N, C-alpha and C positions, 0 to 999 in steps of 0.2 A: 759859131753854129754848128761846124763840121770838127772843131777841136774836141768839141764836149763828145761827139758822136764816137772818133776815133776811142778819147779815153774810156766810154762806155762798154764800146766792144771788147778793148785789151782788157779793163777790167774782168768782165763778163769770161775773157778766154776762149771767145768767138774768134775765128778767122776771118780779117776782114777782107773779103773780097771787092774786086771793081765794082761786081755787080752791087754786090750791098751800099755800097759808097753810093753808087750813081743812083741808085732806088732811094735811100737816105737824100740827097741832093736832089732831087726829082720834087720830092714830097715837103721839104722843107724851103723849096724857091718861090714859092708863090705863098700868098696867105689865105688863095680862093679853097683851100681845103679840097683837094681836088679828089677825085674820082679814082680806083684803082685803075680802070681803065684806062685814065689819063695819065696815070703816070706810066702804066706800063708803055701805052702807045710813045710817050718822051722818051723813056729807057731804052725803048728797042732804037729809035732813031739813032743811037749815039753805039747801040749796043745790040746789032741785029738778029745775035742768035738767045738772048735773052727771053724766056717763056713765061708767059702770064701766070702759070703754076710758082715761077721762082718770086715773080713780084708778091703774089699772095703769100707764099710761105715768109719771106723776109720781112713784110709789114707784120705780119702775124707775130712773126720773132720780136720786132721793134715794139709791137702794144706791151708785149709781155716783159722787156726790158724796160720800159718806159720813155720808150724816145720818137714816140707818135702814140696817138688817142685817135679814136675812131670816132667821127662825130654822126649822127646819122640824123639826115633832115626827116620831114614827113612823109614823104613818097621817095623812093631812090634807093638807091645803094647807098654805103656808108664813103664818107669822105674822110680824109687824113690830116694831120694837125700836126706837124713836127714841134711847135711851140708848145715848151711844156710846163714855161714857165706858169703861174696860176692867174687863170684867165676867164671870162664867159665867151657866150656866143651869143649871137641875134642872129635869127633865121628868118629869111624873107619865105611868107605862106606863097606867095604869088610866084615869084623866079626862082625860090629855092638858093637864093645867096646866102653866106655864112660868114659874117663878120665877127672879128673879136672884139671884147672890150673890158675894160678893167673896172671894177668895181667897189672899193675896200668898205663897203657899208655889205653886199654879197659875201664878200671872203670872212666877214668876220659873223654872217650867219652861225647860229650854234645849233646843231641838231637836236630835232624834238625830240621829248620822252618816247612817243612812240616810235620814232625812228631808231633809239637808241637800243629800243628794248629788240630790235632785229639783231643786233651785233654792233660791234667796233666802228665808227664811222671816223674817216680818216682823212677823207676831203668832200668839199660839194663842188659842183660844179652848176651853176644857173644857166638855164636856155630861153632866151626870150623869143616870141615869136608874133610875127605881125609883117606888115609892109615895110621893106627898103623906102628910103627917100626918093630911089628913082621911078620905083612902083607908083608911090602916093605921087608924083610930078605927073607921072603917066595917067594915072585916075585923073586927078583933077585937069587935064588937057583935054580929056576925052568928055 
């Protein structure tokens, strides 16, 4: 994943700084879709001089470049996903967990005529909401 990142940065003509590399690594390190504050806190452990503003601006740049995407759960702040391959999300409405899943059926969904009237549809993302297995197990125990 880091090779893809380095190549995208090089092609865009953007300087690859240690801060940018570490911010990307931290966003890509886990499939938990970390919040920006979590990314900042973890990067700061390795680079104490990095600012929260730098992390915000860097993640904005990465979004524009298609290197990360923002996932917005029901309540709370955006969380970031460095997996840019086509996939969808399941969001637990109880604990806020976000999990990736792949579904060929969802990938083949065609945009409706009413959506196409709004403009050209380049991609679609399905987000399912409900209780995750952990929350379901807790509910059945109580």
